[in-house]
Kinemage of the C-alpha trace (Angstrom):
@kinemage 1
@onewidth
@group {chain A} dominant
@subgroup {mainchain}
@vectorlist {calphas} color= white
{ca unk a 1} P -55.967 -62.753 -99.979
{ca unk a 2} L -57.143 -66.004 -101.550
{ca unk a 3} L -60.657 -67.407 -101.189
{ca unk a 4} L -62.288 -70.642 -102.351
{ca unk a 5} L -66.025 -71.267 -102.543
{ca unk a 6} L -67.354 -74.845 -102.702
{ca unk a 7} L -71.009 -75.753 -103.296
{ca unk a 8} L -71.493 -79.340 -102.096
{ca unk a 9} L -73.512 -81.832 -100.091
{ca unk a 10} L -71.880 -83.012 -96.874
{ca unk a 11} L -71.245 -86.734 -97.224
{ca unk a 12} L -69.394 -89.194 -94.989
{ca unk a 13} L -66.020 -88.404 -96.599
{ca unk a 14} L -66.356 -84.652 -95.964
{ca unk a 15} L -67.689 -85.211 -92.430
{ca unk a 16} L -64.726 -87.510 -91.690
{ca unk a 17} L -62.253 -84.941 -93.009
{ca unk a 18} L -63.889 -82.045 -91.143
{ca unk a 19} L -65.703 -83.408 -88.065
{ca unk a 20} L -67.277 -80.024 -87.259
{ca unk a 21} L -69.450 -80.501 -90.372
{ca unk a 22} L -70.935 -83.822 -89.152
{ca unk a 23} L -74.201 -82.142 -87.958
{ca unk a 24} L -74.733 -81.094 -91.587
{ca unk a 25} L -74.409 -84.652 -92.953
{ca unk a 26} L -76.676 -84.996 -95.990
{ca unk a 27} L -77.333 -81.230 -96.227
{ca unk a 28} L -76.509 -79.051 -99.219
{ca unk a 29} L -74.043 -76.361 -98.118
{ca unk a 30} L -71.792 -73.649 -99.422
{ca unk a 31} L -68.319 -73.699 -97.900
{ca unk a 32} L -66.057 -70.669 -98.158
{ca unk a 33} L -62.391 -70.829 -97.183
{ca unk a 34} L -60.561 -67.542 -96.812
{ca unk a 35} L -56.828 -67.309 -96.329
{ca unk a 36} L -56.201 -66.146 -92.767
{ca unk a 37} L -53.377 -63.802 -91.838
{ca unk a 38} L -50.499 -65.495 -90.044
{ca unk a 39} L -50.897 -65.747 -86.295
{ca unk a 40} L -48.762 -63.196 -84.457
{ca unk a 41} L -45.597 -64.578 -82.919
{ca unk a 42} L -46.082 -65.154 -79.196
{ca unk a 43} L -44.343 -62.612 -77.030
{ca unk a 44} L -41.516 -63.934 -74.930
{ca unk a 45} L -42.738 -64.280 -71.373
{ca unk a 46} L -40.665 -62.855 -68.556
{ca unk a 47} L -39.194 -65.140 -65.948
{ca unk a 48} L -40.127 -64.452 -62.318
{ca unk a 49} L -36.673 -62.950 -61.745
{ca unk a 50} L -37.038 -60.648 -64.764
{ca unk a 51} L -40.523 -59.574 -63.664
{ca unk a 52} L -39.409 -58.772 -60.131
{ca unk a 53} L -36.313 -56.953 -61.370
{ca unk a 54} L -38.310 -54.842 -63.801
{ca unk a 55} L -40.873 -53.834 -61.158
{ca unk a 56} L -38.623 -53.058 -58.203
{ca unk a 57} L -37.314 -49.504 -58.032
{ca unk a 58} L -34.521 -49.382 -55.493
{ca unk a 59} L -33.910 -46.201 -53.506
{ca unk a 60} L -30.660 -44.347 -54.205
{ca unk a 61} L -27.709 -45.910 -52.418
{ca unk a 62} L -29.258 -49.397 -52.187
{ca unk a 63} L -27.334 -52.088 -54.062
{ca unk a 64} L -28.780 -54.883 -56.173
{ca unk a 65} L -30.964 -57.466 -54.439
{ca unk a 66} L -30.697 -61.214 -54.859
{ca unk a 67} L -33.706 -63.474 -55.218
{ca unk a 68} L -33.031 -64.694 -51.673
{ca unk a 69} L -33.136 -61.084 -50.398
{ca unk a 70} L -36.501 -60.572 -52.093
{ca unk a 71} L -37.923 -63.840 -50.759
{ca unk a 72} L -36.763 -62.993 -47.218
{ca unk a 73} L -38.361 -59.523 -47.443
{ca unk a 74} L -41.637 -61.020 -48.697
{ca unk a 75} L -41.648 -63.600 -45.881
{ca unk a 76} L -40.881 -60.956 -43.250
{ca unk a 77} L -43.649 -58.734 -44.631
{ca unk a 78} L -46.110 -61.620 -44.527
{ca unk a 79} L -45.201 -62.296 -40.908
{ca unk a 80} L -45.531 -58.599 -40.000
{ca unk a 81} L -41.884 -58.180 -39.058
């Protein structure tokens, strides 16, 4: 891991380069930069179809369901049928 320590006074050039330091304009500061580990790769998100397929456990003897079948069942359940 690499680290850099800078002892400086925040001037207009530094405040322009790093706007978060603007409140410290004219102040003597010590800046420390530490190498950060790489951000983890984002996990691939499931599509709605993949999510529904992975969560539905069909009873034995029941064939695969289409998205239309699932939507119809949800609508019928919402209507109390």
